[in-house]
NUVOBA-528760 format. One record per residue: residue in one letter; x negated, z, y of N, C-alpha, C in turn. Coordinates in steps of 0.1 Angstrom, whole numbers, plus 5000, padded with zeros to 4 digits. Atoms other than C-alpha are relative to their C-alpha. Example, Ala and Ser with C-alpha at 12.3 -4.5 7.8 and 13.67 -1.06 7.14 Angstrom:
a499150004988487750784955499150005012;s500950004989486350714989500850085011;
This chain:
m500050105009457880175136501149905004;r499050094996459579865148500649924991;d499350085008460479685117500950084991;p499049925007463579835102499849964983;a500150025015462879685066498850084996;l501149915002459479855066500350154999;t499549854997460880185078500950034987;f499249965011463580175051499150014985;i500750005011461080085023499150124999;v501049885001458580365034501050134997;i499249915003461580595034500650034986;l499549995015462680504999498950034992;v501149975007459280534985499750155001;i500249844999458880895000501150074993;g498949935007462280994986499950004984;i500249995015461580864952498750084995;a501249935005458081004949500450175002;a499549874999459581334962501050054989;g499149975011462281344936499250014987;l500850005013459881244908499050125000;l500949885000457381524919501050134999;f499249895001460181764922500450034987;d499650005015461481674887499050054990;r501349985008458081704873499650155001;f500649874998456882034889500950115001;a499049884995460082224901501250004992;g498850025008462682104876499950104988;p499949915013463682284844499049954990;s501150045010461082274816500649914991;w499550095010461382044788500750094989;l499349905012462182344764501450045005;a498649964994465082454788500949894999;r498950125002466482094789500549974988;q499550025014466482084752501250104996;f499049915005468582404748501050025008;a498949994990470582424780500649875003;g499450124999471282054780500349965016;s499950024985470482004818500349855001;n499750124997472081694830499349935012;r500650054987469981664861498549934995;g501250075006467481384851499249945013;i501050054990464681194868500849905011;i499350084991467080944883500950085011;t499349924990469181204898499250065011;s500949944992466281374913499449905010;a500550114991464981034928501149985011;l498850034990468480964944500150125009;v499849884989468681324960498750005009;g501350024991465081274972500249885012;i499750114991466080954988501250035010;a498849954991469181115004499450095010;g500849904991466981395017499049925010;a500950084990464481145032500649925010;l499250064990467080945049500650095009;m499549904992468681255064498850065009;g501149934994465281395074499549905011;y500450114990464181055091501049995011;h499150034990467481015109500450115008;i500049894991467681365123498850015009;a501150004991464081325136500249895010;v499650114991465180995152501050055010;l499149944991468281185168499550095010;l500649904990466181465182498849935007;a501150074992463581205195498750084997;l501349935003460681385178498749915001;g501150065000458481095180500349874996;t499850145005457980725169498949984993;g501150065008455780545145500050064986;l500249985015454580575109499950154996;v500449855004453380945109501350065003;m498949924999456681065123501049974989;a499050055011458780865097499650064987;v500449945011456580995069500250154998;v499949874999456581345080501550054998;a498549985000460481365087500549984987;a499550025012461281195055499550104990;a500549915010459081425034500650135000;l499449874998460381725050501650004997;g498650025003463981615047500450004985;a499850025014463481515011499850154993;a500549865004461781875003501250095002;v499049914999464582055019501249964993;v498750055008467581865003499750044985;l500449995014465681884968500050164996;f500049865003465282254973501550085002;a498749965000468982314983500749954988;w499350045014470082104953499650074990;r500249915012468182324929500650135003;m499249894998469582624945501450014997;t498750015004472982504938500350014986;k499950005016472382514900500550124998;
């Protein structure tokens, strides 16, 4: 990807989507949030997903794993998944 703005937007969208999907499917249930008072919300999950997507993309660039949109999407998605999983394990 040659355009840095497009790369940044793609990484943001992937990070937000990963965070929202994580919060929806792997986060605490609605009932658990009501009783336990979980303070990890949708916004926090989206921000952690963005951080993971940025980390995954930049690690892939540093390791020269490839160029183009496919590499950016795969690296960002893997980075977001790993960071979101690690974030959940710290709870």
